[in-house]
C-alpha atoms as one frame of an Amber mdcrd trajectory, in Angstrom:
protein
  90.941 -28.768  35.425  89.578 -31.716  33.675  88.148 -31.767  30.287  84.644
 -32.300  31.547  84.938 -29.356  33.913  86.256 -27.163  31.103  83.194 -28.045
  28.812  80.898 -27.536  31.722  82.294 -23.990  32.241  81.924 -23.354  28.681
  78.431 -24.275  28.681  77.578 -22.126  31.586  79.363 -19.197  29.877  77.391
 -19.777  26.771  74.212 -20.066  28.814  74.916 -16.709  30.556  75.619 -14.995
  27.316  72.426 -16.154  25.746  70.575 -15.038  28.894  72.026 -11.600  28.685
  71.221 -11.354  25.028  67.601 -12.450  25.762  67.368  -9.787  28.517  68.796
  -7.124  26.203  66.263  -8.080  23.516  63.317  -7.996  26.166  64.513  -4.575
  27.252  64.697  -3.418  23.639  61.131  -4.794  23.152  59.881  -2.819  26.152
  61.597   0.283  24.980  59.953  -0.243  21.455  56.420  -0.711  23.113  55.473
   3.016  22.786  56.320   3.143  19.176  54.122  -0.062  18.623  51.310   1.610
  20.562  51.593   4.786  18.378  51.411   2.578  15.266  48.211   1.006  16.615
  46.770   4.377  17.288  47.636   5.532  13.711  44.938   2.953  12.677  42.311
   4.221  14.868  39.174   4.767  12.943  37.403   8.129  13.276  33.940   8.330
  14.974  31.240   9.117  12.302  28.672  11.600  13.713  25.447  11.794  11.562
  23.205  14.881  11.982  19.713  14.739  10.529  17.779  17.679   9.023  14.356
  19.161   9.131  11.205  16.876   9.147  13.252  13.958  10.037  14.926  12.356
  13.051  17.942  10.250  13.722  16.320   7.032  12.611  16.683   8.300   9.046
  20.353   7.210   9.270  19.542   3.642  10.302  20.649   1.995   7.140  23.914
   3.967   7.001  24.538   3.298  10.739  24.205  -0.408  10.115  26.500  -0.406
   7.204  29.265   1.761   9.026  29.234  -0.416  12.129  29.793  -3.548   9.964
  32.841  -1.801   8.700  34.006  -1.279  12.253  33.252   2.378  12.895  31.936
   3.893  15.942  28.793   5.931  14.945  26.894   8.646  16.885  23.498  10.008
  15.496  22.283  12.684  17.857  18.947  14.410  17.890  19.154  17.728  16.075
  16.783  20.084  18.147  15.617  21.878  15.003  15.019  25.068  17.110  17.339
  27.349  15.194  20.638  27.447  13.571  22.495  29.063  16.536  20.722  26.841
  19.061  21.107  23.638  17.106  24.885  24.135  16.251  25.689  25.019  19.710
  24.224  21.828  20.910  25.848  19.594  18.137  29.118  21.321  19.011  28.689
  20.216  22.655  28.112  16.619  21.358  31.335  16.641  19.391  33.305  17.746
  22.403  32.253  14.566  24.256  34.011  12.395  21.623  37.504  11.472  21.881
  39.703  11.306  18.716  39.028  12.221  15.039  35.557  12.820  13.822  33.902
  12.672  10.453  30.812  14.901  10.631  27.978  14.298   8.296  24.948  16.488
   7.733  21.625  15.946   5.711  19.478  18.857   4.473  19.372  21.479   7.189
  21.853  19.403   9.100  24.420  20.551   6.561  24.105  24.123   7.882  24.242
  22.829  11.425  27.400  20.801  11.119  29.190  23.669   9.200  28.627  25.997
  12.202  29.145  23.195  14.791  32.582  22.109  13.464  34.109  25.628  13.389
  37.257  25.672  15.579  37.165  21.928  16.377  40.412  20.221  15.388  39.003
  16.909  15.918  36.611  17.250  12.926  38.831  16.066  10.040  36.120  15.741
   7.260  32.606  17.042   6.616  30.148  15.182   4.390  27.111  16.827   2.998
  24.160  14.773   1.930  21.558  16.736  -0.231  22.350  19.467   2.135  21.969
  23.208   2.924  25.449  24.709   3.227  25.487  28.446   3.782  28.401  30.692
   3.890  28.781  33.275   6.544  26.016  35.689   6.432  23.747  33.342   4.329
  20.600  31.794   5.531  18.529  28.865   4.145  15.926  31.381   3.046  18.574
  33.528   1.177  20.005  30.525  -0.615  16.385  29.062  -1.509  15.584  32.402
  -2.922  18.287  32.094  -5.450  17.626  28.455  -6.161  13.713  27.852  -5.697
  12.387  24.414  -5.073   8.905  22.985  -4.313   9.628  23.174  -0.556   8.061
  26.691  -0.125   4.632  25.681  -1.515   4.461  22.353   0.464   5.018  23.770
   4.068   2.409  24.135   6.794   2.917  26.751   9.624   1.973  25.836  13.125
   2.457  28.364  16.048   3.976  26.727  19.145   4.627  27.677  22.800   7.338
  26.543  25.112   8.431  27.046  28.637   9.587  30.412  30.006   7.185  32.241
  27.676   9.003  31.311  24.422   6.904  31.069  21.290   7.483  30.701  17.578
   6.368  29.058  14.363   7.012  25.416  13.460   7.186  24.296   9.879   5.850
  20.884   8.761   5.606  19.265   5.341   2.062  18.916   4.283   1.321  15.135
   4.521  -0.123  14.947   1.008   2.968  16.514  -0.532   5.669  14.837   1.469
   5.906  11.784  -0.817   6.505  13.926  -3.936   8.670  16.560  -2.548  10.711
  14.761   0.138  10.834  11.104  -0.569   9.554  10.282  -4.133  11.821   7.175
  -4.515  10.379   5.538  -1.389   7.261   3.455  -1.235   4.023   5.509  -0.636
   3.483   3.482   2.588   6.887   4.556   3.843   6.254   8.122   3.060   2.980
   8.024   4.989   4.929   6.929   8.044   7.437   9.656   7.580   4.622  12.168
   7.254   3.020  11.043  10.525   6.462  10.962  12.469   8.127  14.126  10.919
   9.848  16.606  13.331   9.000  20.226  12.579  11.688  22.791  12.435  11.236
  26.249  13.751  11.317  29.077  11.141  14.543  30.256  12.924  16.309  27.233
  11.419  16.042  28.784   8.018  15.896  32.436   8.770  19.021  32.728  10.990
  22.094  33.695   9.100  25.338  31.416   9.462  28.106  32.893  11.626  30.525
  30.211  10.658  31.509  28.258   7.585  33.703  25.296   8.628  33.841  23.985
   4.994  36.118  26.871   4.194  38.864  25.048   6.309  37.788  21.484   6.640
  37.890  19.060   3.601  34.470  18.091   2.555  32.502  15.489   0.475  29.127
  16.033  -1.127  26.353  14.015  -2.389  24.104  15.840  -4.869  20.526  14.188
  -5.065  19.533  14.748  -8.895  15.893  14.198  -8.202  15.656  16.470  -5.079
  12.537  18.622  -4.939  13.212  19.822  -1.448  16.674  21.437  -2.137  17.126
  22.383  -5.681  19.900  20.212  -7.172  21.336  23.300  -8.835  21.789  24.794
  -5.230  23.612  21.597  -4.179  26.010  21.788  -6.992  26.597  25.396  -6.399
  27.445  24.775  -2.636  29.617  21.643  -3.552  31.618  23.604  -6.168  32.019
  26.615  -3.808  33.367  24.404  -1.005  35.705  22.625  -3.211  33.945  19.289
  -2.185  34.613  15.787  -3.486  31.232  15.348  -5.223  29.113  12.599  -6.415
  25.646  12.723  -8.054  23.074   9.977  -7.847  19.441   9.664  -8.942  17.845
  10.172  -5.669  15.114  12.008  -3.840  15.939  14.309  -0.861  16.368  11.419
   1.593  19.347   9.610  -0.195  20.427   8.121   3.328  17.112   6.235   3.289
  16.621   5.287  -0.260  20.357   4.848  -1.191  22.212   4.053   1.960  25.008
   2.116   0.078  25.958   5.294  -1.940  25.786   7.507   1.250  27.882   5.049
   3.144  30.517   4.826   0.486  30.872   8.588   0.447  31.233   8.645   4.174
  33.810   5.858   4.016  35.828   7.931   1.461  35.790  10.862   3.996  36.722
   8.655   6.815  39.635   6.999   5.104  40.905  10.680   4.522  40.350  11.757
   8.008  43.681  10.392   9.328  44.691   9.324  12.734  44.237  10.771  16.073
  46.635  13.476  17.262
């Protein structure tokens, strides 16, 4: 065999060897793909679900929604029916079941009672966040808690009988328009308070009289924002609830509607809970 032929054969052998190595590396890369996908999944952000309370609607979360979306979070702010704790928590639980992956569940005011019931038994809910919230234990109601921690809410309500389909009837509770600014939203402009008064959604008396059957805060890590200037829920009640739940707690100078008047502070607390929520299963 000539020298040139020998060199040509050697080049072919080296080329074949490099091709085989390349193929082996490619196969290794394919085999490693699931691990890479798992790593990507571990970085998946939880969905944040924001539940409003009485006398409000989902638009009360607008400022928080905008900030969370800028941080790359998927946000859902469902309408809380405000018909009673059992009805409302069942409805919100059904909303949660429609969501894939981990969830950070946030409740304002009466919405705190709703999420504490709705999250029970749902392994997707990794964190609870309470914003100037009502957070009953099993067997407690909003009325029983407010009896221990009185606020100005009781003297600021207006009762209106209602009728619904199927012969259903009951009593709705509204905030008196001339008292809403002081009791509900003292740190917002008066013009904004007038809009809130005109657009408020009433809550049935059952929302506050029905006793909680579940208390998800006993098993799910929680965060709590105490509004120090709250006249709707006594700040002492909020502190009591937060301490009892072992919540990571912050206190700010805010009226009852902290998510409207202090959206940055509320968003920061939700982000703390979200970062602790972990990855998908």
